[in-house]
mmCIF file of the N, C-alpha and C atoms, coordinates in Angstrom:
data_MODEL
# 
_entry.id   MODEL 
# 
loop_
_atom_site.group_PDB 
_atom_site.id 
_atom_site.type_symbol 
_atom_site.label_atom_id 
_atom_site.label_alt_id 
_atom_site.label_comp_id 
_atom_site.label_asym_id 
_atom_site.label_entity_id 
_atom_site.label_seq_id 
_atom_site.pdbx_PDB_ins_code 
_atom_site.Cartn_x 
_atom_site.Cartn_y 
_atom_site.Cartn_z 
_atom_site.occupancy 
_atom_site.B_iso_or_equiv 
_atom_site.pdbx_formal_charge 
_atom_site.auth_seq_id 
_atom_site.auth_comp_id 
_atom_site.auth_asym_id 
_atom_site.auth_atom_id 
_atom_site.pdbx_PDB_model_num 
ATOM 1   N N  . MET A 1 1  ? -54.131 105.559 -37.040 1.00 0.00 ? 1  MET A N  1 
ATOM 2   C CA . MET A 1 1  ? -54.614 104.397 -36.524 1.00 0.00 ? 1  MET A CA 1 
ATOM 3   C C  . MET A 1 1  ? -56.060 104.320 -36.608 1.00 0.00 ? 1  MET A C  1 
ATOM 4   N N  . ASN A 1 2  ? -56.970 105.121 -36.382 1.00 0.00 ? 2  ASN A N  1 
ATOM 5   C CA . ASN A 1 2  ? -58.303 104.637 -36.680 1.00 0.00 ? 2  ASN A CA 1 
ATOM 6   C C  . ASN A 1 2  ? -58.183 104.451 -38.277 1.00 0.00 ? 2  ASN A C  1 
ATOM 7   N N  . ILE A 1 3  ? -57.349 105.178 -38.894 1.00 0.00 ? 3  ILE A N  1 
ATOM 8   C CA . ILE A 1 3  ? -57.723 105.003 -40.621 1.00 0.00 ? 3  ILE A CA 1 
ATOM 9   C C  . ILE A 1 3  ? -57.615 103.282 -40.952 1.00 0.00 ? 3  ILE A C  1 
ATOM 10  N N  . ILE A 1 4  ? -56.693 102.691 -40.395 1.00 0.00 ? 4  ILE A N  1 
ATOM 11  C CA . ILE A 1 4  ? -56.089 101.104 -40.507 1.00 0.00 ? 4  ILE A CA 1 
ATOM 12  C C  . ILE A 1 4  ? -57.546 100.509 -40.275 1.00 0.00 ? 4  ILE A C  1 
ATOM 13  N N  . PHE A 1 5  ? -57.964 100.546 -38.959 1.00 0.00 ? 5  PHE A N  1 
ATOM 14  C CA . PHE A 1 5  ? -59.046 99.761  -38.375 1.00 0.00 ? 5  PHE A CA 1 
ATOM 15  C C  . PHE A 1 5  ? -59.954 100.197 -39.164 1.00 0.00 ? 5  PHE A C  1 
ATOM 16  N N  . MET A 1 6  ? -60.173 101.429 -40.090 1.00 0.00 ? 6  MET A N  1 
ATOM 17  C CA . MET A 1 6  ? -61.546 101.318 -40.721 1.00 0.00 ? 6  MET A CA 1 
ATOM 18  C C  . MET A 1 6  ? -61.482 100.485 -42.014 1.00 0.00 ? 6  MET A C  1 
ATOM 19  N N  . LEU A 1 7  ? -60.106 100.834 -42.565 1.00 0.00 ? 7  LEU A N  1 
ATOM 20  C CA . LEU A 1 7  ? -59.696 100.071 -43.609 1.00 0.00 ? 7  LEU A CA 1 
ATOM 21  C C  . LEU A 1 7  ? -60.113 98.656  -44.077 1.00 0.00 ? 7  LEU A C  1 
ATOM 22  N N  . ILE A 1 8  ? -59.620 98.321  -42.904 1.00 0.00 ? 8  ILE A N  1 
ATOM 23  C CA . ILE A 1 8  ? -59.790 97.058  -42.667 1.00 0.00 ? 8  ILE A CA 1 
ATOM 24  C C  . ILE A 1 8  ? -61.083 96.280  -42.747 1.00 0.00 ? 8  ILE A C  1 
ATOM 25  N N  . ILE A 1 9  ? -61.885 96.910  -41.726 1.00 0.00 ? 9  ILE A N  1 
ATOM 26  C CA . ILE A 1 9  ? -63.235 96.581  -41.795 1.00 0.00 ? 9  ILE A CA 1 
ATOM 27  C C  . ILE A 1 9  ? -63.614 96.906  -42.984 1.00 0.00 ? 9  ILE A C  1 
ATOM 28  N N  . VAL A 1 10 ? -63.886 97.638  -43.813 1.00 0.00 ? 10 VAL A N  1 
ATOM 29  C CA . VAL A 1 10 ? -64.097 97.949  -45.204 1.00 0.00 ? 10 VAL A CA 1 
ATOM 30  C C  . VAL A 1 10 ? -63.592 96.792  -46.078 1.00 0.00 ? 10 VAL A C  1 
ATOM 31  N N  . SER A 1 11 ? -62.471 97.073  -45.938 1.00 0.00 ? 11 SER A N  1 
ATOM 32  C CA . SER A 1 11 ? -62.383 95.661  -47.140 1.00 0.00 ? 11 SER A CA 1 
ATOM 33  C C  . SER A 1 11 ? -62.751 94.159  -46.561 1.00 0.00 ? 11 SER A C  1 
ATOM 34  N N  . LEU A 1 12 ? -62.647 94.023  -45.236 1.00 0.00 ? 12 LEU A N  1 
ATOM 35  C CA . LEU A 1 12 ? -63.809 92.454  -44.994 1.00 0.00 ? 12 LEU A CA 1 
ATOM 36  C C  . LEU A 1 12 ? -64.912 92.651  -45.216 1.00 0.00 ? 12 LEU A C  1 
ATOM 37  N N  . PHE A 1 13 ? -65.886 93.720  -45.414 1.00 0.00 ? 13 PHE A N  1 
ATOM 38  C CA . PHE A 1 13 ? -66.826 93.808  -45.821 1.00 0.00 ? 13 PHE A CA 1 
ATOM 39  C C  . PHE A 1 13 ? -66.992 93.358  -47.047 1.00 0.00 ? 13 PHE A C  1 
ATOM 40  N N  . ILE A 1 14 ? -66.148 93.878  -47.771 1.00 0.00 ? 14 ILE A N  1 
ATOM 41  C CA . ILE A 1 14 ? -65.959 94.069  -49.419 1.00 0.00 ? 14 ILE A CA 1 
ATOM 42  C C  . ILE A 1 14 ? -65.826 92.994  -49.658 1.00 0.00 ? 14 ILE A C  1 
ATOM 43  N N  . ALA A 1 15 ? -65.049 91.974  -48.799 1.00 0.00 ? 15 ALA A N  1 
ATOM 44  C CA . ALA A 1 15 ? -64.497 90.592  -49.511 1.00 0.00 ? 15 ALA A CA 1 
ATOM 45  C C  . ALA A 1 15 ? -65.546 89.648  -49.336 1.00 0.00 ? 15 ALA A C  1 
ATOM 46  N N  . ILE A 1 16 ? -65.928 89.904  -48.185 1.00 0.00 ? 16 ILE A N  1 
ATOM 47  C CA . ILE A 1 16 ? -67.683 88.844  -47.496 1.00 0.00 ? 16 ILE A CA 1 
ATOM 48  C C  . ILE A 1 16 ? -68.294 88.935  -48.724 1.00 0.00 ? 16 ILE A C  1 
ATOM 49  N N  . LEU A 1 17 ? -68.870 89.995  -49.230 1.00 0.00 ? 17 LEU A N  1 
ATOM 50  C CA . LEU A 1 17 ? -70.153 91.015  -50.340 1.00 0.00 ? 17 LEU A CA 1 
ATOM 51  C C  . LEU A 1 17 ? -69.683 90.011  -51.903 1.00 0.00 ? 17 LEU A C  1 
ATOM 52  N N  . PHE A 1 18 ? -68.462 89.822  -52.089 1.00 0.00 ? 18 PHE A N  1 
ATOM 53  C CA . PHE A 1 18 ? -68.022 89.376  -53.106 1.00 0.00 ? 18 PHE A CA 1 
ATOM 54  C C  . PHE A 1 18 ? -68.308 88.121  -53.401 1.00 0.00 ? 18 PHE A C  1 
ATOM 55  N N  . PHE A 1 19 ? -67.720 86.898  -51.914 1.00 0.00 ? 19 PHE A N  1 
ATOM 56  C CA . PHE A 1 19 ? -67.513 85.712  -51.526 1.00 0.00 ? 19 PHE A CA 1 
ATOM 57  C C  . PHE A 1 19 ? -68.968 84.946  -51.587 1.00 0.00 ? 19 PHE A C  1 
ATOM 58  N N  . ILE A 1 20 ? -70.131 85.907  -50.689 1.00 0.00 ? 20 ILE A N  1 
ATOM 59  C CA . ILE A 1 20 ? -71.632 85.944  -51.022 1.00 0.00 ? 20 ILE A CA 1 
ATOM 60  C C  . ILE A 1 20 ? -71.837 85.933  -52.632 1.00 0.00 ? 20 ILE A C  1 
ATOM 61  N N  . LEU A 1 21 ? -71.805 86.589  -53.397 1.00 0.00 ? 21 LEU A N  1 
ATOM 62  C CA . LEU A 1 21 ? -72.366 86.605  -54.699 1.00 0.00 ? 21 LEU A CA 1 
ATOM 63  C C  . LEU A 1 21 ? -71.656 85.649  -55.446 1.00 0.00 ? 21 LEU A C  1 
ATOM 64  N N  . PHE A 1 22 ? -70.377 85.331  -55.376 1.00 0.00 ? 22 PHE A N  1 
ATOM 65  C CA . PHE A 1 22 ? -69.633 84.456  -55.954 1.00 0.00 ? 22 PHE A CA 1 
ATOM 66  C C  . PHE A 1 22 ? -70.220 82.738  -55.365 1.00 0.00 ? 22 PHE A C  1 
ATOM 67  N N  . ILE A 1 23 ? -70.512 82.719  -54.855 1.00 0.00 ? 23 ILE A N  1 
ATOM 68  C CA . ILE A 1 23 ? -70.829 81.661  -54.018 1.00 0.00 ? 23 ILE A CA 1 
ATOM 69  C C  . ILE A 1 23 ? -73.116 81.216  -54.549 1.00 0.00 ? 23 ILE A C  1 
ATOM 70  N N  . ARG A 1 24 ? -73.581 82.703  -54.372 1.00 0.00 ? 24 ARG A N  1 
ATOM 71  C CA . ARG A 1 24 ? -75.082 82.643  -55.093 1.00 0.00 ? 24 ARG A CA 1 
ATOM 72  C C  . ARG A 1 24 ? -74.935 82.399  -57.085 1.00 0.00 ? 24 ARG A C  1 
ATOM 73  N N  . SER A 1 25 ? -74.054 83.005  -57.553 1.00 0.00 ? 25 SER A N  1 
ATOM 74  C CA . SER A 1 25 ? -73.986 82.523  -58.542 1.00 0.00 ? 25 SER A CA 1 
ATOM 75  C C  . SER A 1 25 ? -73.174 81.444  -59.358 1.00 0.00 ? 25 SER A C  1 
ATOM 76  N N  . VAL A 1 26 ? -72.643 80.759  -58.226 1.00 0.00 ? 26 VAL A N  1 
ATOM 77  C CA . VAL A 1 26 ? -72.277 79.138  -58.633 1.00 0.00 ? 26 VAL A CA 1 
ATOM 78  C C  . VAL A 1 26 ? -73.619 78.445  -58.301 1.00 0.00 ? 26 VAL A C  1 
ATOM 79  N N  . LYS A 1 27 ? -74.254 78.585  -57.403 1.00 0.00 ? 27 LYS A N  1 
ATOM 80  C CA . LYS A 1 27 ? -75.432 77.774  -57.009 1.00 0.00 ? 27 LYS A CA 1 
ATOM 81  C C  . LYS A 1 27 ? -76.338 78.172  -58.015 1.00 0.00 ? 27 LYS A C  1 
ATOM 82  N N  . THR A 1 28 ? -76.839 79.144  -58.743 1.00 0.00 ? 28 THR A N  1 
ATOM 83  C CA . THR A 1 28 ? -77.618 79.396  -59.907 1.00 0.00 ? 28 THR A CA 1 
ATOM 84  C C  . THR A 1 28 ? -77.053 79.223  -61.488 1.00 0.00 ? 28 THR A C  1 
ATOM 85  N N  . GLY A 1 29 ? -76.043 78.419  -60.850 1.00 0.00 ? 29 GLY A N  1 
ATOM 86  C CA . GLY A 1 29 ? -75.806 77.814  -63.052 1.00 0.00 ? 29 GLY A CA 1 
ATOM 87  C C  . GLY A 1 29 ? -75.005 79.054  -63.709 1.00 0.00 ? 29 GLY A C  1 
ATOM 88  N N  . GLN A 1 30 ? -74.342 80.045  -62.796 1.00 0.00 ? 30 GLN A N  1 
ATOM 89  C CA . GLN A 1 30 ? -73.955 81.432  -63.720 1.00 0.00 ? 30 GLN A CA 1 
ATOM 90  C C  . GLN A 1 30 ? -72.366 80.605  -64.920 1.00 0.00 ? 30 GLN A C  1 
ATOM 91  N N  . PHE A 1 31 ? -71.898 79.698  -64.319 1.00 0.00 ? 31 PHE A N  1 
ATOM 92  C CA . PHE A 1 31 ? -70.554 78.842  -64.656 1.00 0.00 ? 31 PHE A CA 1 
ATOM 93  C C  . PHE A 1 31 ? -71.171 77.785  -65.403 1.00 0.00 ? 31 PHE A C  1 
ATOM 94  N N  . ASP A 1 32 ? -72.027 77.671  -65.474 1.00 0.00 ? 32 ASP A N  1 
ATOM 95  C CA . ASP A 1 32 ? -71.883 76.039  -66.324 1.00 0.00 ? 32 ASP A CA 1 
ATOM 96  C C  . ASP A 1 32 ? -72.343 76.328  -67.902 1.00 0.00 ? 32 ASP A C  1 
ATOM 97  N N  . ASP A 1 33 ? -71.162 75.604  -68.238 1.00 0.00 ? 33 ASP A N  1 
ATOM 98  C CA . ASP A 1 33 ? -70.620 75.831  -69.670 1.00 0.00 ? 33 ASP A CA 1 
ATOM 99  C C  . ASP A 1 33 ? -71.898 74.966  -70.488 1.00 0.00 ? 33 ASP A C  1 
ATOM 100 N N  . VAL A 1 34 ? -72.298 75.700  -71.790 1.00 0.00 ? 34 VAL A N  1 
ATOM 101 C CA . VAL A 1 34 ? -73.511 75.068  -72.442 1.00 0.00 ? 34 VAL A CA 1 
ATOM 102 C C  . VAL A 1 34 ? -72.814 75.279  -73.675 1.00 0.00 ? 34 VAL A C  1 
ATOM 103 N N  . TYR A 1 35 ? -71.743 76.041  -74.152 1.00 0.00 ? 35 TYR A N  1 
ATOM 104 C CA . TYR A 1 35 ? -71.318 75.495  -75.531 1.00 0.00 ? 35 TYR A CA 1 
ATOM 105 C C  . TYR A 1 35 ? -70.236 74.449  -75.695 1.00 0.00 ? 35 TYR A C  1 
ATOM 106 N N  . THR A 1 36 ? -69.407 74.297  -74.967 1.00 0.00 ? 36 THR A N  1 
ATOM 107 C CA . THR A 1 36 ? -68.382 73.465  -75.230 1.00 0.00 ? 36 THR A CA 1 
ATOM 108 C C  . THR A 1 36 ? -69.128 71.760  -75.714 1.00 0.00 ? 36 THR A C  1 
ATOM 109 N N  . PRO A 1 37 ? -70.119 71.336  -74.997 1.00 0.00 ? 37 PRO A N  1 
ATOM 110 C CA . PRO A 1 37 ? -70.374 69.773  -75.263 1.00 0.00 ? 37 PRO A CA 1 
ATOM 111 C C  . PRO A 1 37 ? -71.394 69.871  -76.341 1.00 0.00 ? 37 PRO A C  1 
ATOM 112 N N  . SER A 1 38 ? -71.780 71.342  -77.132 1.00 0.00 ? 38 SER A N  1 
ATOM 113 C CA . SER A 1 38 ? -72.376 71.097  -78.420 1.00 0.00 ? 38 SER A CA 1 
ATOM 114 C C  . SER A 1 38 ? -71.049 70.789  -79.373 1.00 0.00 ? 38 SER A C  1 
ATOM 115 N N  . VAL A 1 39 ? -69.895 71.817  -79.134 1.00 0.00 ? 39 VAL A N  1 
ATOM 116 C CA . VAL A 1 39 ? -68.819 71.662  -79.989 1.00 0.00 ? 39 VAL A CA 1 
ATOM 117 C C  . VAL A 1 39 ? -68.293 70.647  -79.886 1.00 0.00 ? 39 VAL A C  1 
ATOM 118 N N  . ARG A 1 40 ? -68.036 69.702  -79.009 1.00 0.00 ? 40 ARG A N  1 
ATOM 119 C CA . ARG A 1 40 ? -67.239 69.120  -78.604 1.00 0.00 ? 40 ARG A CA 1 
ATOM 120 C C  . ARG A 1 40 ? -66.997 67.916  -79.644 1.00 0.00 ? 40 ARG A C  1 
ATOM 121 N N  . MET A 1 41 ? -68.243 67.478  -80.203 1.00 0.00 ? 41 MET A N  1 
ATOM 122 C CA . MET A 1 41 ? -68.596 66.112  -81.070 1.00 0.00 ? 41 MET A CA 1 
ATOM 123 C C  . MET A 1 41 ? -68.281 66.605  -83.051 1.00 0.00 ? 41 MET A C  1 
ATOM 124 N N  . LEU A 1 42 ? -67.619 68.122  -82.595 1.00 0.00 ? 42 LEU A N  1 
ATOM 125 C CA . LEU A 1 42 ? -67.177 68.213  -84.075 1.00 0.00 ? 42 LEU A CA 1 
ATOM 126 C C  . LEU A 1 42 ? -65.992 68.519  -83.660 1.00 0.00 ? 42 LEU A C  1 
ATOM 127 N N  . PHE A 1 43 ? -65.220 68.160  -83.093 1.00 0.00 ? 43 PHE A N  1 
ATOM 128 C CA . PHE A 1 43 ? -63.504 68.435  -82.953 1.00 0.00 ? 43 PHE A CA 1 
ATOM 129 C C  . PHE A 1 43 ? -63.419 66.501  -82.276 1.00 0.00 ? 43 PHE A C  1 
ATOM 130 N N  . GLU A 1 44 ? -64.013 65.856  -82.066 1.00 0.00 ? 44 GLU A N  1 
ATOM 131 C CA . GLU A 1 44 ? -63.990 64.585  -81.546 1.00 0.00 ? 44 GLU A CA 1 
ATOM 132 C C  . GLU A 1 44 ? -63.019 63.562  -81.978 1.00 0.00 ? 44 GLU A C  1 
ATOM 133 N N  . ASP A 1 45 ? -62.894 63.177  -83.302 1.00 0.00 ? 45 ASP A N  1 
ATOM 134 C CA . ASP A 1 45 ? -62.540 62.697  -84.450 1.00 0.00 ? 45 ASP A CA 1 
ATOM 135 C C  . ASP A 1 45 ? -61.135 63.418  -84.493 1.00 0.00 ? 45 ASP A C  1 
ATOM 136 N N  . GLU A 1 46 ? -60.933 64.099  -84.286 1.00 0.00 ? 46 GLU A N  1 
ATOM 137 C CA . GLU A 1 46 ? -59.563 64.712  -84.633 1.00 0.00 ? 46 GLU A CA 1 
ATOM 138 C C  . GLU A 1 46 ? -58.561 64.863  -83.302 1.00 0.00 ? 46 GLU A C  1 
ATOM 139 N N  . PHE A 1 47 ? -58.987 64.441  -82.530 1.00 0.00 ? 47 PHE A N  1 
ATOM 140 C CA . PHE A 1 47 ? -58.327 64.010  -80.758 1.00 0.00 ? 47 PHE A CA 1 
ATOM 141 C C  . PHE A 1 47 ? -58.113 62.539  -80.904 1.00 0.00 ? 47 PHE A C  1 
ATOM 142 N N  . VAL A 1 48 ? -58.791 61.780  -81.557 1.00 0.00 ? 48 VAL A N  1 
ATOM 143 C CA . VAL A 1 48 ? -58.914 60.069  -81.628 1.00 0.00 ? 48 VAL A CA 1 
ATOM 144 C C  . VAL A 1 48 ? -57.691 60.170  -82.905 1.00 0.00 ? 48 VAL A C  1 
ATOM 145 N N  . LYS A 1 49 ? -57.882 60.698  -84.042 1.00 0.00 ? 49 LYS A N  1 
ATOM 146 C CA . LYS A 1 49 ? -57.103 60.375  -84.733 1.00 0.00 ? 49 LYS A CA 1 
ATOM 147 C C  . LYS A 1 49 ? -55.308 60.896  -84.283 1.00 0.00 ? 49 LYS A C  1 
ATOM 148 N N  . ASP A 1 50 ? -55.196 61.990  -83.541 1.00 0.00 ? 50 ASP A N  1 
ATOM 149 C CA . ASP A 1 50 ? -53.958 62.308  -82.851 1.00 0.00 ? 50 ASP A CA 1 
ATOM 150 C C  . ASP A 1 50 ? -53.593 61.193  -82.233 1.00 0.00 ? 50 ASP A C  1 
ATOM 151 N N  . LYS A 1 51 ? -54.062 60.388  -81.277 1.00 0.00 ? 51 LYS A N  1 
ATOM 152 C CA . LYS A 1 51 ? -54.198 59.643  -80.186 1.00 0.00 ? 51 LYS A CA 1 
ATOM 153 C C  . LYS A 1 51 ? -53.474 58.683  -81.211 1.00 0.00 ? 51 LYS A C  1 
ATOM 154 N N  . ASP A 1 52 ? -53.933 58.150  -82.229 1.00 0.00 ? 52 ASP A N  1 
ATOM 155 C CA . ASP A 1 52 ? -53.739 56.726  -83.001 1.00 0.00 ? 52 ASP A CA 1 
ATOM 156 C C  . ASP A 1 52 ? -52.439 57.014  -83.680 1.00 0.00 ? 52 ASP A C  1 
ATOM 157 N N  . VAL A 1 53 ? -52.198 58.323  -84.201 1.00 0.00 ? 53 VAL A N  1 
ATOM 158 C CA . VAL A 1 53 ? -51.222 58.318  -84.789 1.00 0.00 ? 53 VAL A CA 1 
ATOM 159 C C  . VAL A 1 53 ? -49.808 58.492  -83.531 1.00 0.00 ? 53 VAL A C  1 
ATOM 160 N N  . ASN A 1 54 ? -49.944 58.934  -82.494 1.00 0.00 ? 54 ASN A N  1 
ATOM 161 C CA . ASN A 1 54 ? -49.271 58.568  -81.030 1.00 0.00 ? 54 ASN A CA 1 
ATOM 162 C C  . ASN A 1 54 ? -48.756 57.215  -80.807 1.00 0.00 ? 54 ASN A C  1 
ATOM 163 N N  . LYS A 1 55 ? -49.778 56.424  -81.432 1.00 0.00 ? 55 LYS A N  1 
ATOM 164 C CA . LYS A 1 55 ? -49.543 55.138  -80.981 1.00 0.00 ? 55 LYS A CA 1 
ATOM 165 C C  . LYS A 1 55 ? -48.614 54.358  -81.933 1.00 0.00 ? 55 LYS A C  1 
ATOM 166 N N  . THR A 1 56 ? -49.109 54.508  -83.048 1.00 0.00 ? 56 THR A N  1 
ATOM 167 C CA . THR A 1 56 ? -48.297 54.381  -84.038 1.00 0.00 ? 56 THR A CA 1 
ATOM 168 C C  . THR A 1 56 ? -46.701 54.217  -84.339 1.00 0.00 ? 56 THR A C  1 
ATOM 169 N N  . ASN A 1 57 ? -46.179 55.870  -83.821 1.00 0.00 ? 57 ASN A N  1 
ATOM 170 C CA . ASN A 1 57 ? -45.422 56.779  -83.720 1.00 0.00 ? 57 ASN A CA 1 
ATOM 171 C C  . ASN A 1 57 ? -44.512 55.716  -82.351 1.00 0.00 ? 57 ASN A C  1 
ATOM 172 N N  . SER A 1 58 ? -44.819 55.624  -81.507 1.00 0.00 ? 58 SER A N  1 
ATOM 173 C CA . SER A 1 58 ? -44.417 54.728  -80.294 1.00 0.00 ? 58 SER A CA 1 
ATOM 174 C C  . SER A 1 58 ? -43.857 53.651  -80.411 1.00 0.00 ? 58 SER A C  1 
ATOM 175 N N  . LYS A 1 59 ? -44.438 53.007  -81.543 1.00 0.00 ? 59 LYS A N  1 
ATOM 176 C CA . LYS A 1 59 ? -44.152 51.450  -81.487 1.00 0.00 ? 59 LYS A CA 1 
ATOM 177 C C  . LYS A 1 59 ? -42.819 51.237  -82.480 1.00 0.00 ? 59 LYS A C  1 
# 
């Protein structure tokens, strides 16, 4: 029974550690997407053409 309590405590410690690291990485901008905005302008016309085609087909 003691091993179960020890495993619960260890798993909670690891979960809290990962949560703290996740929050820290979000705050420092680790998940900011710098690639998509530069590529979006290249494919923007295709999205507009697809929308125009769908509008003409629905009439």
